[in-house]
C-alpha positions in Angstrom: 0.0 0.0 0.0 2.9 2.4 0.7 4.3 1.7 -2.7 1.0 2.4 -4.4 0.6 5.7 -2.6 4.2 6.8 -3.4 3.6 5.7 -7.1 0.4 7.7 -7.3 2.1 10.8 -5.7 4.9 10.6 -8.2 2.5 10.1 -11.1 0.5 13.2 -10.1 3.6 15.3 -9.6 4.7 14.3 -13.1 1.3 15.2 -14.6 1.4 18.5 -12.7 4.7 19.4 -14.1 3.5 18.4 -17.5 0.4 20.5 -17.2 2.5 23.5 -16.0 4.8 23.2 -19.0 1.9 23.0 -21.3 0.2 26.0 -19.7 3.3 28.1 -19.8 4.9 27.1 -23.1 2.3 25.2 -25.1 4.6 22.2 -25.2 2.5 19.0 -24.4 4.9 16.7 -22.5 2.4 13.9 -22.2 1.9 13.8 -25.9 5.6 13.6 -26.5 6.1 10.9 -23.9 3.3 8.8 -25.5 4.7 9.4 -29.0 1.4 11.2 -29.9 -0.5 8.0 -29.8 -4.1 8.7 -28.9 -4.7 5.5 -27.1 -1.6 5.8 -25.0 -2.4 9.5 -24.3 -5.8 8.6 -23.0 -4.3 5.7 -21.0 -1.9 8.2 -19.4 -4.7 10.6 -18.5 -6.6 7.7 -17.1 -3.6 6.8 -14.9 -3.6 10.3 -13.6 -7.3 10.1 -12.8 -7.0 6.8 -11.0 -4.0 8.1 -9.1 -6.0 11.1 -7.9 -8.9 8.9 -6.8 -6.5 6.6 -4.9 -5.0 9.5 -3.0 -8.4 10.9 -2.3 -9.4 7.5 -0.9 -6.2 7.2 1.1 -6.7 10.7 2.6 -10.3 9.9 3.5 -9.7 6.5 5.1 -6.3 6.8 6.8 -6.4 10.5 7.7 -2.7 11.2 7.8 -3.3 14.8 8.9 -5.3 13.8 12.0 -2.2 14.1 14.2 -1.6 17.7 13.1 -4.5 19.1 15.2 
């Protein structure tokens, strides 16, 4: 479970950097990494969505910020 959470965090960081590069320069890093293949592009975006849902589940169930109160 720890590996899954770290992988999802890394995935979302990568997509965040890619989105920032695309917003600032117009260079689509995900399209380049998927060799402009539409199926691979959608699969990469799906991976980002699943990663976000996993982290939302992890935050809701395990409440890692509970001790910060």
